[in-house]
N, C-alpha and C positions, 0 to 999 in steps of 0.2 A: 525616395534613393538616389544618390548622383551617379551618374554612368560612370561603371564598373572603372574604366579605363584613365578617369579623372582623378585625380588626389582628392581625397575625401578624409575630412577631419572628425573626429569623434564626435565633436560635437553637435556636425551639422549631420551626422549619421544617426545620434541619439533622436534629435529634432524630425526628422525624415520617418524614422523607424516610428516614433510614436505617433505619427502624422498619420500615417500608413493604417494602423492599427485602430486609431480613432476612427476613418471612414470606412473599416470595415466593421465597424460595432462591436469589436471586443470587449468583453466585462472590464478589463484591467488592464487597458492598451499603456500605461506609463510601466506598470511592472513587466509586462511580457515583452516590451521593448527591451527596456533594459536588460533584462535575464538573457534574452538573445544577442543581443548587440556584445556585450560583457562575455557570453560564453564564448562568442566565434572568434571574437577579436582580442581574446585573451586579455581584457582587461578588466578592470574593477571601477568600484563607484570612485575610490580616490583618485582614480587615473581620470576621470570624465570632471571630475573639481578641479584636481594641479595640473592636468595636462589637456585641456580643452583642444587645443590645436595638433594634438599629435594624427598625423596621417598615417590610414589603415589602409594596409595592403591591398590591392583590387582583389585580389582571390577571394578574403575574408568578405570585402564589403559586397562582393557578388554569393558568397554563402550565406549571407546576411540576408540579401535580398530573395533567396530562394527559402530561409527559411520564413521571412516574414511572409511570403506567398501562402505558404502551406499554413499557418495561424490563421492569416484571412481566410482562407478555406475551411476554418474552424475544427485543424486539428489542434489538440492541447498541448500546451507550450512544453511541457513536460517530457510531451513525446519525442516531441523535436528533439530535445536536449538529450532525451535518452536516458534520463536518469530523474530520478525525485527525492530530496530530502525526506526521512521521515525518523522519528526521534532521534534526530543530531545523526543520522545514519546515510551517507551516499548510497542510495541504493541503483543499482542499472535497471532499466526497462525493457523487456520485448513485446513483441506483439501477442502473447498469448501470459502476460502477466496483467493482473490489475493495477493501475496504477494505486498504490498507497497514498491514504490522503490521513490528514488531520485527526477526522472523527475515531480513525482505528485505533489512534495512540493513547485514547481512551480504555482501551481492551487492554492495552501493554499497562497502563496506571492500575488497572483493575489486580493485576495479576502478579506483578514485580512485588509486591509486599509477601505475596504467599509463597512465591518461588523465592526470595530471601529467608523466609522462616524455615522453607524446606530445608532449603540448604544448611544454614545454621545448626539444625537439629540433628539432619543425618549425612551431612557431609558434603551431599551431589542432591543437585532437583532435576529428572527427568520429565521434558515436555515435549509435547507431541502437539505439533501445528498442522491443522486438516486444513488441505486446498492453500499450500504456503506461499504460491507464487512470487514474489520476490525474494519470499525466506522474511519479511519486514516482521511479521510479531515475533518469531522464534529468534532473529539477529537482535532484535532490541533487546529481548530478554537476555539472552548471552551476554550483550554488549555490558549490562548494567551488575549482571551476575557470575562472576570467575568460576562458580561453583557449579551450573547450569549446562544442561547438554541438552540436546534438542534435537527431534526426527522432524523432517518436513515432506508432507506428503502433497502430490498431487498428479493429477491421471494426464497432464502436459507434460511430455520431455521438453519441449521447449521451457518450461517454466522451470522445472528441476535443475533443468544447466542453469540459467540464470539465477536461481535463489544458489547453488554451488558456488557458481563464479562471484555473488554477493560474498559469500559466505569468506571466499578466500581472499577477495578484495580488503576486508575487514578483519584476517587475522583471525577467523572465529571457524576454520573449517575442521579444524581439530576436535569440536565438540559440535559440529553441525552434519548430520545425515540426510541426503534426498534421497527418499524413496517412493518409486511410483506405485499407486492405490487408488482404489476408487474409493474415499475415504477410510474407512477403516479395514476394508475387503482383505488388503495386503500386509495387516499390521499384527504383530505378536509382541508379546511382553504387555508390561503394567507400565504407566506413566502417574507423576504424581499430580503433571496437571495436563490438559488436553485443551487447548484454544482453536478457534475457527472465528474467520470472518466469512461467513457461507454464502453462495448467491442469494438473495432474500426477495428480488423484486418479481411482481408478478409478470406470467407470461404476456397477459395483456396490456399490462403498463411499458413493456418494454421500448416500444414508439412513441411515449410521451415522453423520454429522457431526453437530456439535452442533447444536442447532436455529437458533442464532446464527447458522450460516454456513450451513447446507442452505436457510433459509429467509429469509437476508435479502442475502446476497453471490450476484452473479449466478452461475447454472449454470455456461453458458461460461467463465468466469474459471477454474471448476473441477472441470468434467469431461475428463478427459484420455482420455477413449475406455475399450475391452475393458480394455487395459493399464496405464492410464495414462500410455503415451508418446510417445501420435501425435504430441503439438506438439515430441518432442523430433527425431523421425523428419524432418520438414518443414524444421524450424531447422537440423539436420545438413546433410541434402541440399540447400539452399540456400543457405546463408551462405559459403560459400566465393567464389561468383563476386561476391560483396559487399564482401569483405575486404580493405583498402589491405594491401602487401606485409608480414608481420609482426603484422598487427592477430590481435584474438582474440575470442574468441565466450564469453562466462560465462553459466550460466543455473543459478536455483534448482531444487531438486528436493526428492522428499519423502524423510524419512531414510532410507528402504530403499529408494530406488533408483539409490543411486551406481554400482554395477557397471552395470547396465542403461544406465543412461545413458552411462558411457563407453564401455560396449560398440558403441552404436549411432555415437556420434561419431567412433569409430576406425575405424567400418566406411565413414564419410564420409572416412575421410584425415585427421583431428583426432589431436592427442597433448594429453593433460592436461599443464598447466604446474602448475596449482594446485587443491587441493582444502580446502575451509573448512568449519568447523563454525560451526554457532550458540550463542549464549550459553548454551544446555543441552546442549552436545556432541554434537548430531545433527549428521551431513552434513546441510549446506543448499547449498553453492555449488562448483560446477566452471568450472574455466575453462581454456580451450582455444585452442590456434595449431593453426592447418592443416600439415599437412606437407609 
């Protein structure tokens, strides 16, 4: 990067930022460099093409340098930015929220037709999002169906505050409620849809995850216990008491866990309605109905 006290053009900063991340061995240096430079400098892709000689202020250059150092050290680019796009929504992140990823959009895709059908039939659809984190799943469904309302649960006060803030920013706070609960322990009432992206990594596999995940995503949002299935057992055994008649439970899972998760839910009296793969073709989502 050019010294912060020397005038730096937008084009020069983009080149230097990309080169810095190439040297650091970042997986997608061009994209990450562009995201950081654009966000911090307040520019866009059009500016880089139409006005490459624009001089960037010294304080912005210094901030870009600091962000590049963090990215080169392994911190995920969206953690540095403080937000991530999910299902077309701008969601703020915090230290105790899992970074929502494209794979989880498969869960939203699986549930949205059900939510719309329930809302069309009865005038509303009540959703329970267990382990809501940023509120990603619930808020994506609310943004797509105006007759839906959602409760997001988490054991982290920080996550609940982040989810509530995201709901306010998106204009959805009148239909979203954040509740502190250890899974369904603090929940009353019944819902048409119960959804969750629970922790499903085996405890002994946490150390093998990419540094971007194991060092920056909250451990309790990753660690699914000795076999990675603890949360599914809790959700399966507790959900039936909180489902409306004809309601569904939908969960994200690891790519090798399909049959184990099905077995857990079948033992609790559920039957599989749908099984969906993510964009990479991996098993990712199961939707259940109580028999």
